N, C-alpha and C positions, 0 to 999 in steps of 0.2 A: 430362608432369607437369601436373597441374591446379594452378591458383593456389590459394593457401591461402584457406580460407573465413574471412571476417572478420565477426564478430558485429556490430561497430560499424556497418559499411556496411549490413548487412541490417536493422538496427534503425532506421537513419536514413532509409531510403527510404520506408517507410510513414509515418513522422512527417512527411517532406517532402510527401508526397501529401495527408496530412490537412490540413496547413497551406495547401496550394494550394487544396483544396476549400473550406476555411473562407474564404479570401480571395475566391475566386470567388463564394461565397454572399453575402458581405458586399457585394461590388461589385454583384451582381444586386439585392440588397435596396435599396442606395443608389439605383440606377437606377430601380427601381420607385417609391421615395419621390419622387424628382425628377419622374418622369413624373406621379405623382399630384398633386404641387404645381402643376405646369405646367397640368394639366387643370383643377384647382380654380381657378387664377388666370388661366385662359385669356382671360376677358373683359377684365379690366384690362390684361393684357399686349397683347391685340389693340388695345385703345383707345390704349395708349401708343404702339404701333408705327404705327397709322394716323394719329394726330394728328402724330407726329413726321414721317411722310412728307408729310403735308399741308403743314406749315409750311416744309418744306425742298424740296418738289418744284419743278421749274421750271414756269413759267407754262403751258407746253404740256402738262404732265402732271398738273396739280392737280385738274382736274374729277373724275376717277375717285376721287381721295382725298377730295374733298368729299362725294361720294355714299357712300363707304364709312364715313366718320365719321358722316354723318347716319343711316345704318342702325344704328349702335351706340347712338344716342339717349342715354339717361341715363348709360350707362357712359362715354361720351366727354366728358360735360359738365365734370367736375372738371378733366380735362386741358386742355380748351379754355379754361376760366376761368383756370387757372394760366398759360397762354400770355399772358394779358392783363397779367401782371405785367412782361412784357418791355418794354423801352424801344424795341425794334425795331418800326418801323411795319409792316414786311412780315409779321412773325410775328403781330402783332395783327390785321392785315387778313385773314390766312388763318384765324385763330381766328374772326373775324367770319363768314367764309363758312361755316365748320363749324357755328357756332351758328345762323345763319339757315337753313341746310340742315336742321337738326334741327327747328326751329320750324315750318318749312313741312310737315314730315311729320305734325305734330300738328293735329288739328282745331281750329276756332276756339273751342270750349268745353272743350278739354282742360285738366284741372287741373294738368298738368305745366308749363304755361306760367307759372302763378303760382309754382311751385317754382323755375323758372329765374330769374324776376324777383327772387325773394327771395334766391337765391344771389348774383346780381350785386350786389344792394344790400348784402348782408353783406360781400362782398369788396371793395366799391368803393374804400374808403380805401387798400387795399393794392395797387391796380392802378397801373400806370404811367399817364402822361398819355395816350399813345395808347390804352392799354387802357381808360381811363375814357371816352374818346370812343367806342370800340366798344361798351362797356356801355350808354351812353346811346342809341346808335343802335339797338341790339338792343331796348332797353326801349321806344323809340318805335315800333318795328315791332310789338312785342307789343301795345301799346295800340291801334294802328291795325287789327290783324288779329284781335284776340280778340273773341268774341261779347260783346255789351253786358252781359248778366247775369254772365258770368264775369270781365269786365274789372274789376269791383268788387274782385276779389281782387288785382289788380295795383297798386291805389292806395297801400297802405302802402309797398311797395317803391319805387314811383315817387317818393313824397314824400321818402323817406329819401335816395334818390339825388340829388334836387334839393338837399336840405340839404347833403349831402356835397360837391356840386359847387361850392357857395359858398366852400368852404375852399381851393380851388385857385386858382392865379394864371393858369392856362392859358386864354387867350381862346377856344381851340377847344372846350375842355370847357364853358365858359360858353355858347358858341353852340349846342352840342348840347343842353345843359340847357334852354335857351330853346325849342328845337324840341320838347321834351317838353310844354311848357305848352299848345301848340295842340291836340294830341290830348286832353289833359286837359279843356280848355275844351269841346271838341267832345263828349266823353263826358258832361259835366255837363248838356248840353242834351237828353239822351235820357232820357225818363221811365222807361223800363224799367231803366236803370242806377241812377237815383236810388231806385227802389223796391227794387232788389236790395241796395243799400247801407244801407238803413234798418234 
Protein backbone atom coordinates (compact mmCIF):
# COMPACT_ATOMS: atom_id res chain seq x y z
CA UNK A 1 0.00 0.00 0.00
CA UNK A 2 1.20 3.47 -0.89
CA UNK A 3 0.92 6.18 1.74
CA UNK A 4 -1.89 8.58 1.09
CA UNK A 5 -0.99 11.64 -0.94
CA UNK A 6 -1.19 14.81 1.14
CA UNK A 7 -1.82 18.05 -0.67
CA UNK A 8 -0.66 20.11 2.34
CA UNK A 9 2.82 18.52 2.37
CA UNK A 10 3.25 18.91 -1.39
CA UNK A 11 2.26 22.58 -1.15
CA UNK A 12 4.47 23.31 1.87
CA UNK A 13 7.70 21.95 0.33
CA UNK A 14 8.00 24.46 -2.55
CA UNK A 15 6.98 27.25 -0.15
CA UNK A 16 9.79 26.23 2.23
CA UNK A 17 12.30 26.13 -0.63
CA UNK A 18 11.22 29.58 -1.79
CA UNK A 19 11.68 30.95 1.73
CA UNK A 20 15.08 29.28 1.99
CA UNK A 21 16.18 30.83 -1.33
CA UNK A 22 14.90 34.23 -0.23
CA UNK A 23 16.79 33.97 3.07
CA UNK A 24 19.97 32.89 1.27
CA UNK A 25 19.61 35.81 -1.16
CA UNK A 26 19.15 38.30 1.66
CA UNK A 27 22.19 36.92 3.50
CA UNK A 28 24.30 37.16 0.33
CA UNK A 29 23.15 40.76 -0.23
CA UNK A 30 23.94 41.66 3.39
CA UNK A 31 27.43 40.15 3.08
CA UNK A 32 28.02 42.08 -0.14
CA UNK A 33 26.93 45.32 1.53
CA UNK A 34 29.21 44.64 4.52
CA UNK A 35 32.11 43.86 2.20
CA UNK A 36 31.43 47.09 0.28
CA UNK A 37 31.37 49.17 3.47
CA UNK A 38 34.59 47.50 4.69
CA UNK A 39 36.26 48.27 1.35
CA UNK A 40 34.98 51.86 1.37
CA UNK A 41 36.15 52.39 4.96
CA UNK A 42 39.33 50.31 4.67
CA UNK A 43 41.71 53.26 5.17
CA UNK A 44 40.09 54.53 8.43
CA UNK A 45 39.80 50.94 9.70
CA UNK A 46 43.45 50.27 8.89
CA UNK A 47 44.43 53.53 10.61
CA UNK A 48 42.43 52.63 13.72
CA UNK A 49 43.99 49.15 13.86
CA UNK A 50 47.56 50.34 13.21
CA UNK A 51 47.42 53.16 15.79
CA UNK A 52 45.83 50.80 18.31
CA UNK A 53 48.64 48.28 17.79
CA UNK A 54 51.27 51.04 18.02
CA UNK A 55 50.09 52.38 21.37
CA UNK A 56 49.67 48.90 22.89
CA UNK A 57 52.65 47.06 21.38
CA UNK A 58 55.50 45.99 23.65
CA UNK A 59 58.70 48.02 23.24
CA UNK A 60 60.34 45.21 21.28
CA UNK A 61 57.57 45.23 18.65
CA UNK A 62 56.68 48.91 18.29
CA UNK A 63 59.09 49.91 15.49
CA UNK A 64 57.18 48.12 12.69
CA UNK A 65 53.96 49.76 13.87
CA UNK A 66 55.58 53.21 13.88
CA UNK A 67 56.57 52.60 10.24
CA UNK A 68 53.13 51.30 9.32
CA UNK A 69 51.39 54.29 10.91
CA UNK A 70 53.82 56.67 9.19
CA UNK A 71 52.93 55.13 5.82
CA UNK A 72 49.25 55.95 6.42
CA UNK A 73 50.14 59.65 6.77
CA UNK A 74 47.01 61.88 6.78
CA UNK A 75 44.67 58.94 7.42
CA UNK A 76 46.39 58.21 10.74
CA UNK A 77 46.67 61.81 11.97
CA UNK A 78 43.20 62.14 13.56
CA UNK A 79 43.69 58.88 15.50
CA UNK A 80 47.13 59.92 16.71
CA UNK A 81 45.90 63.34 17.84
CA UNK A 82 42.98 61.68 19.64
CA UNK A 83 45.54 59.55 21.53
CA UNK A 84 46.98 62.80 22.93
CA UNK A 85 43.80 63.23 24.97
CA UNK A 86 44.84 60.27 27.10
CA UNK A 87 46.47 60.98 30.44
CA UNK A 88 48.64 57.89 29.93
CA UNK A 89 52.20 59.05 29.19
CA UNK A 90 53.04 55.83 27.30
CA UNK A 91 50.08 56.26 24.93
CA UNK A 92 51.04 59.90 24.32
CA UNK A 93 54.67 58.88 23.79
CA UNK A 94 53.70 56.30 21.19
CA UNK A 95 51.46 58.86 19.46
CA UNK A 96 54.48 61.17 19.38
CA UNK A 97 56.52 58.50 17.62
CA UNK A 98 53.77 58.07 15.05
CA UNK A 99 53.42 61.83 14.46
CA UNK A 100 57.16 62.35 14.06
CA UNK A 101 57.35 59.33 11.77
CA UNK A 102 54.76 60.94 9.51
CA UNK A 103 56.49 64.34 9.53
CA UNK A 104 59.83 62.74 8.59
CA UNK A 105 58.19 61.30 5.45
CA UNK A 106 57.19 64.78 4.32
CA UNK A 107 59.68 67.10 2.66
CA UNK A 108 60.73 70.33 4.43
CA UNK A 109 58.42 72.43 2.22
CA UNK A 110 55.41 70.08 2.32
CA UNK A 111 52.17 72.02 2.92
CA UNK A 112 50.81 69.15 5.05
CA UNK A 113 53.19 70.25 7.82
CA UNK A 114 51.15 73.43 8.27
CA UNK A 115 47.95 71.36 8.32
CA UNK A 116 49.33 69.20 11.14
CA UNK A 117 50.45 72.28 13.08
CA UNK A 118 46.98 73.78 12.69
CA UNK A 119 45.28 70.55 13.85
CA UNK A 120 47.47 70.35 16.95
CA UNK A 121 46.75 73.99 17.78
CA UNK A 122 42.99 73.57 17.33
CA UNK A 123 42.89 70.49 19.58
CA UNK A 124 45.45 71.74 22.11
CA UNK A 125 43.00 72.80 24.84
CA UNK A 126 41.33 69.36 24.75
CA UNK A 127 44.58 67.42 25.12
CA UNK A 128 45.81 65.97 28.39
CA UNK A 129 48.92 67.49 29.97
CA UNK A 130 51.16 64.72 28.57
CA UNK A 131 49.39 65.20 25.24
CA UNK A 132 50.05 68.96 25.31
CA UNK A 133 53.72 68.26 25.98
CA UNK A 134 53.85 66.01 22.92
CA UNK A 135 52.00 68.56 20.78
CA UNK A 136 54.52 71.25 21.71
CA UNK A 137 57.43 68.91 21.02
CA UNK A 138 56.05 68.02 17.59
CA UNK A 139 55.47 71.72 16.89
CA UNK A 140 59.09 72.49 17.81
CA UNK A 141 60.26 69.73 15.48
CA UNK A 142 58.13 71.17 12.68
CA UNK A 143 59.65 74.62 13.19
CA UNK A 144 63.20 73.26 13.17
CA UNK A 145 62.81 71.06 10.09
CA UNK A 146 60.46 73.06 7.84
CA UNK A 147 61.96 75.11 5.02
CA UNK A 148 62.15 78.80 5.90
CA UNK A 149 59.63 79.97 3.28
CA UNK A 150 57.09 77.33 4.33
CA UNK A 151 57.73 77.88 8.05
CA UNK A 152 55.79 81.14 7.82
CA UNK A 153 52.64 79.00 7.60
CA UNK A 154 53.44 77.45 10.99
CA UNK A 155 53.53 80.73 12.90
CA UNK A 156 49.76 81.20 13.52
CA UNK A 157 49.45 77.70 14.97
CA UNK A 158 52.61 78.16 17.04
CA UNK A 159 51.48 81.44 18.59
CA UNK A 160 48.06 79.92 19.35
CA UNK A 161 49.68 76.97 21.12
CA UNK A 162 51.92 79.29 23.12
CA UNK A 163 48.86 81.28 24.24
CA UNK A 164 47.01 78.08 25.19
CA UNK A 165 50.05 76.86 27.14
CA UNK A 166 49.80 79.85 29.46
CA UNK A 167 46.40 78.59 30.66
CA UNK A 168 47.76 75.35 32.13
CA UNK A 169 49.49 74.90 35.46
CA UNK A 170 51.72 72.05 34.31
CA UNK A 171 55.40 73.14 34.55
CA UNK A 172 56.42 70.60 31.88
CA UNK A 173 53.97 72.17 29.43
CA UNK A 174 55.48 75.59 30.24
CA UNK A 175 58.97 74.20 29.70
CA UNK A 176 58.07 72.76 26.31
CA UNK A 177 56.34 76.02 25.37
CA UNK A 178 59.47 77.97 26.24
CA UNK A 179 61.45 75.61 24.01
CA UNK A 180 59.24 76.77 21.12
CA UNK A 181 60.42 80.35 21.56
CA UNK A 182 63.99 79.56 20.49
CA UNK A 183 63.09 78.15 17.05
CA UNK A 184 60.79 81.16 16.58
CA UNK A 185 63.58 83.57 17.44
CA UNK A 186 65.92 81.71 15.09
CA UNK A 187 63.40 81.89 12.26
CA UNK A 188 62.92 85.62 12.70
CA UNK A 189 66.63 86.16 11.92
CA UNK A 190 66.24 84.61 8.46
CA UNK A 191 65.51 87.26 5.79
CA UNK A 192 63.84 84.75 3.48
CA UNK A 193 61.29 83.93 6.21
CA UNK A 194 60.56 87.59 6.90
CA UNK A 195 60.05 88.20 3.17
CA UNK A 196 57.67 85.23 2.93
CA UNK A 197 55.61 86.42 5.89
CA UNK A 198 55.13 89.97 4.57
